[in-house]
KEFI-885037 format. One record per residue: residue number from 1; residue in one letter; x, y, z of N, C-alpha, C in turn. Coordinates in steps of 0.1 Angstrom, whole numbers. Example, Ala and Ser with C-alpha at 12.3 -4.5 7.8 and 13.67 -1.06 7.14 Angstrom:
<pts>
@k->1, r->A, nxx->132, nyy->-57, nzz->78, caxx->123, cayy->-45, cazz->78, cxx->132, cyy->-33, czz->78
@k->2, r->S, nxx->128, nyy->-22, nzz->71, caxx->137, cayy->-11, cazz->71, cxx->129, cyy->0, czz->79
</pts>
This chain:
<pts>
@k->1, r->M, nxx->272, nyy->631, nzz->-548, caxx->283, cayy->622, cazz->-552, cxx->279, cyy->607, czz->-549
@k->2, r->N, nxx->283, nyy->598, nzz->-557, caxx->281, cayy->584, cazz->-555, cxx->292, cyy->579, czz->-546
@k->3, r->K, nxx->289, nyy->575, nzz->-534, caxx->299, cayy->571, cazz->-524, cxx->300, cyy->555, czz->-524
@k->4, r->D, nxx->294, nyy->549, nzz->-534, caxx->294, cayy->534, cazz->-534, cxx->309, cyy->529, czz->-536
@k->5, r->V, nxx->312, nyy->519, nzz->-528, caxx->325, cayy->513, cazz->-530, cxx->323, cyy->504, czz->-542
@k->6, r->P, nxx->334, nyy->500, nzz->-549, caxx->333, cayy->491, cazz->-560, cxx->327, cyy->478, czz->-556
@k->7, r->C, nxx->318, nyy->473, nzz->-564, caxx->311, cayy->461, cazz->-561, cxx->319, cyy->448, czz->-563
@k->8, r->C, nxx->329, nyy->450, nzz->-572, caxx->337, cayy->438, cazz->-576, cxx->350, cyy->443, czz->-582
@k->9, r->Q, nxx->359, nyy->434, nzz->-586, caxx->372, cayy->438, cazz->-591, cxx->370, cyy->445, czz->-605
@k->10, r->A, nxx->361, nyy->441, nzz->-613, caxx->358, cayy->447, cazz->-626, cxx->354, cyy->462, czz->-624
@k->11, r->D, nxx->345, nyy->464, nzz->-614, caxx->341, cayy->478, cazz->-612, cxx->353, cyy->486, czz->-607
@k->12, r->A, nxx->361, nyy->481, nzz->-598, caxx->373, cayy->488, cazz->-593, cxx->382, cyy->492, czz->-605
@k->13, r->V, nxx->384, nyy->483, nzz->-614, caxx->393, cayy->485, cazz->-625, cxx->388, cyy->497, czz->-634
@k->14, r->R, nxx->375, nyy->498, nzz->-635, caxx->369, cayy->509, cazz->-643, cxx->371, cyy->522, czz->-636
@k->15, r->R, nxx->373, nyy->522, nzz->-623, caxx->375, cayy->535, cazz->-616, cxx->390, cyy->538, czz->-614
@k->16, r->I, nxx->399, nyy->533, nzz->-621, caxx->413, cayy->536, cazz->-621, cxx->416, cyy->548, czz->-630
@k->17, r->K, nxx->423, nyy->557, nzz->-625, caxx->428, cayy->569, cazz->-633, cxx->443, cyy->569, czz->-633
@k->18, r->L, nxx->449, nyy->570, nzz->-644, caxx->463, cayy->571, cazz->-645, cxx->468, cyy->585, czz->-642
@k->19, r->V, nxx->478, nyy->585, nzz->-633, caxx->483, cayy->598, cazz->-628, cxx->498, cyy->596, czz->-629
@k->20, r->P, nxx->506, nyy->607, nzz->-634, caxx->520, cayy->605, cazz->-634, cxx->526, cyy->608, czz->-621
@k->21, r->V, nxx->532, nyy->598, nzz->-615, caxx->539, cayy->599, cazz->-602, cxx->554, cyy->598, czz->-605
@k->22, r->N, nxx->561, nyy->608, nzz->-603, caxx->576, cayy->609, cazz->-607, cxx->577, cyy->606, czz->-621
@k->23, r->G, nxx->568, nyy->610, nzz->-630, caxx->569, cayy->608, cazz->-644, cxx->564, cyy->594, czz->-649
@k->24, r->I, nxx->560, nyy->585, nzz->-640, caxx->556, cayy->572, cazz->-643, cxx->541, cyy->571, czz->-642
@k->25, r->P, nxx->534, nyy->567, nzz->-653, caxx->519, cayy->566, cazz->-652, cxx->516, cyy->555, czz->-642
@k->26, r->T, nxx->508, nyy->560, nzz->-632, caxx->504, cayy->551, cazz->-620, cxx->489, cyy->551, czz->-619
@k->27, r->G, nxx->484, nyy->539, nzz->-617, caxx->469, cayy->538, cazz->-616, cxx->465, cyy->541, czz->-601
@k->28, r->I, nxx->456, nyy->550, nzz->-600, caxx->450, cayy->553, cazz->-587, cxx->435, cyy->550, czz->-587
@k->29, r->T, nxx->431, nyy->541, nzz->-579, caxx->417, cayy->537, cazz->-578, cxx->409, cyy->547, czz->-570
@k->30, r->M, nxx->397, nyy->550, nzz->-576, caxx->387, cayy->559, cazz->-569, cxx->391, cyy->574, czz->-568
@k->31, r->L, nxx->401, nyy->578, nzz->-576, caxx->406, cayy->592, cazz->-575, cxx->395, cyy->602, czz->-577
@k->32, r->D, nxx->387, nyy->601, nzz->-588, caxx->377, cayy->610, cazz->-591, cxx->367, cyy->612, czz->-579
@k->33, r->E, nxx->363, nyy->600, nzz->-574, caxx->353, cayy->600, cazz->-563, cxx->359, cyy->607, czz->-551
@k->34, r->I, nxx->372, nyy->604, nzz->-548, caxx->378, cayy->609, cazz->-536, cxx->380, cyy->625, czz->-537
@k->35, r->I, nxx->384, nyy->629, nzz->-549, caxx->385, cayy->644, cazz->-551, cxx->372, cyy->651, czz->-549
@k->36, r->A, nxx->361, nyy->645, nzz->-555, caxx->348, cayy->650, cazz->-553, cxx->344, cyy->651, czz->-538
@k->37, r->E, nxx->347, nyy->640, nzz->-531, caxx->344, cayy->640, cazz->-517, cxx->352, cyy->650, czz->-509
@k->38, r->M, nxx->364, nyy->652, nzz->-513, caxx->373, cayy->662, cazz->-506, cxx->367, cyy->676, czz->-508
@k->39, r->K, nxx->362, nyy->679, nzz->-521, caxx->357, cayy->692, cazz->-524, cxx->344, cyy->695, czz->-515
@k->40, r->E, nxx->336, nyy->685, nzz->-513, caxx->324, cayy->686, cazz->-505, cxx->327, cyy->689, czz->-490
@k->41, r->M, nxx->339, nyy->685, nzz->-486, caxx->343, cayy->687, cazz->-472, cxx->347, cyy->702, czz->-469
@k->42, r->N, nxx->350, nyy->709, nzz->-480, caxx->354, cayy->723, cazz->-478, cxx->365, cyy->725, czz->-468
@k->43, r->L, nxx->375, nyy->718, nzz->-469, caxx->387, cayy->719, cazz->-460, cxx->394, cyy->732, czz->-463
@k->44, r->S, nxx->398, nyy->739, nzz->-452, caxx->403, cayy->753, cazz->-454, cxx->418, cyy->753, czz->-456
@k->45, r->S, nxx->426, nyy->745, nzz->-449, caxx->440, cayy->746, cazz->-451, cxx->446, cyy->736, czz->-460
@k->46, r->G, nxx->457, nyy->739, nzz->-466, caxx->464, cayy->730, cazz->-475, cxx->468, cyy->717, czz->-467
@k->47, r->Q, nxx->472, nyy->718, nzz->-455, caxx->477, cayy->707, cazz->-447, cxx->465, cyy->697, czz->-445
@k->48, r->Q, nxx->453, nyy->703, nzz->-442, caxx->441, cayy->695, cazz->-440, cxx->438, cyy->687, czz->-453
@k->49, r->I, nxx->439, nyy->694, nzz->-464, caxx->436, cayy->687, cazz->-477, cxx->446, cyy->676, czz->-479
@k->50, r->R, nxx->459, nyy->679, nzz->-477, caxx->469, cayy->669, cazz->-479, cxx->466, cyy->656, czz->-471
@k->51, r->E, nxx->464, nyy->658, nzz->-458, caxx->462, cayy->647, cazz->-449, cxx->449, cyy->639, czz->-452
@k->52, r->A, nxx->439, nyy->646, nzz->-455, caxx->426, cayy->639, cazz->-459, cxx->427, cyy->632, czz->-472
@k->53, r->L, nxx->434, nyy->638, nzz->-482, caxx->436, cayy->631, cazz->-495, cxx->444, cyy->618, czz->-493
@k->54, r->L, nxx->455, nyy->619, nzz->-486, caxx->464, cayy->608, cazz->-485, cxx->457, cyy->597, czz->-477
@k->55, r->K, nxx->450, nyy->600, nzz->-466, caxx->443, cayy->590, cazz->-458, cxx->432, cyy->583, czz->-467
@k->56, r->K, nxx->425, nyy->590, nzz->-474, caxx->414, cayy->584, cazz->-482, cxx->420, cyy->576, czz->-494
@k->57, r->I, nxx->430, nyy->581, nzz->-500, caxx->436, cayy->574, cazz->-512, cxx->442, cyy->560, czz->-507
@k->58, r->K, nxx->447, nyy->560, nzz->-495, caxx->453, cayy->548, cazz->-489, cxx->442, cyy->537, czz->-486
@k->59, r->V, nxx->430, nyy->541, nzz->-485, caxx->419, cayy->532, cazz->-483, cxx->418, cyy->522, czz->-495
@k->60, r->Y, nxx->420, nyy->527, nzz->-507, caxx->418, cayy->520, cazz->-519, cxx->431, cyy->516, czz->-526
@k->61, r->N, nxx->442, nyy->522, nzz->-522, caxx->455, cayy->520, cazz->-530, cxx->466, cyy->518, czz->-520
@k->62, r->Y, nxx->475, nyy->509, nzz->-524, caxx->488, cayy->508, cazz->-516, cxx->497, cyy->519, czz->-520
@k->63, r->I, nxx->502, nyy->526, nzz->-511, caxx->512, cayy->536, cazz->-513, cxx->524, cyy->534, czz->-504
@k->64, r->P, nxx->536, nyy->531, nzz->-510, caxx->547, cayy->528, cazz->-501, cxx->551, cyy->541, czz->-493
@k->65, r->K, nxx->555, nyy->539, nzz->-481, caxx->558, cayy->550, cazz->-472, cxx->568, cyy->560, czz->-479
@k->66, r->A, nxx->578, nyy->554, nzz->-485, caxx->589, cayy->562, cazz->-492, cxx->584, cyy->570, czz->-504
@k->67, r->A, nxx->572, nyy->566, nzz->-509, caxx->567, cayy->573, cazz->-521, cxx->555, cyy->582, czz->-518
@k->68, r->E, nxx->552, nyy->584, nzz->-505, caxx->540, cayy->591, cazz->-502, cxx->540, cyy->606, czz->-507
@k->69, r->E, nxx->552, nyy->612, nzz->-506, caxx->553, cayy->626, cazz->-510, cxx->551, cyy->627, czz->-525
@k->70, r->A, nxx->557, nyy->618, nzz->-533, caxx->555, cayy->618, cazz->-547, cxx->541, cyy->616, czz->-551
@k->71, r->Y, nxx->534, nyy->606, nzz->-545, caxx->520, cayy->604, cazz->-548, cxx->512, cyy->616, czz->-544
@k->72, r->L, nxx->514, nyy->622, nzz->-533, caxx->507, cayy->633, cazz->-528, cxx->508, cyy->645, czz->-537
@k->73, r->K, nxx->520, nyy->647, nzz->-542, caxx->523, cayy->658, cazz->-552, cxx->514, cyy->656, czz->-564
@k->74, r->A, nxx->514, nyy->644, nzz->-570, caxx->507, cayy->641, cazz->-582, cxx->492, cyy->642, czz->-579
@k->75, r->I, nxx->487, nyy->637, nzz->-568, caxx->473, cayy->637, cazz->-565, cxx->468, cyy->651, czz->-563
@k->76, r->L, nxx->477, nyy->660, nzz->-556, caxx->473, cayy->674, cazz->-554, cxx->472, cyy->681, czz->-567
@k->77, r->E, nxx->481, nyy->678, nzz->-577, caxx->480, cayy->684, cazz->-590, cxx->466, cyy->681, czz->-596
@k->78, r->M, nxx->462, nyy->669, nzz->-595, caxx->449, cayy->665, cazz->-601, cxx->438, cyy->672, czz->-593
@k->79, r->Y, nxx->439, nyy->673, nzz->-580, caxx->429, cayy->680, cazz->-571, cxx->428, cyy->694, czz->-575
@k->80, r->N, nxx->439, nyy->701, nzz->-577, caxx->440, cayy->715, cazz->-580, cxx->434, cyy->718, czz->-595
@k->81, r->K, nxx->437, nyy->709, nzz->-604, caxx->432, cayy->710, cazz->-617, cxx->417, cyy->709, czz->-617
@k->82, r->D, nxx->412, nyy->700, nzz->-609, caxx->397, cayy->697, cazz->-608, cxx->390, cyy->709, czz->-602
@k->83, r->I, nxx->396, nyy->716, nzz->-593, caxx->389, cayy->727, cazz->-586, cxx->391, cyy->741, czz->-594
@k->84, r->S, nxx->400, nyy->741, nzz->-603, caxx->402, cayy->753, cazz->-611, cxx->391, cyy->756, czz->-620
</pts>
């Protein structure tokens, strides 16, 4: 997996994936890279996966505290689709 951080704003924009959060298309930066990294970690429990995903997503994206569960639900759907 390429673990390079975006070199510039233009590169970061190219790494945005639209994910429906509460039915609203929401841009999440670095989602594909983060999902790939999480799969490499081989986390065993659902709680470990949730915590690791949210922590890593917050590195590149602002997620309001009140919306964390909605974001996490949407991100987990993408994660589960990717591993199926």
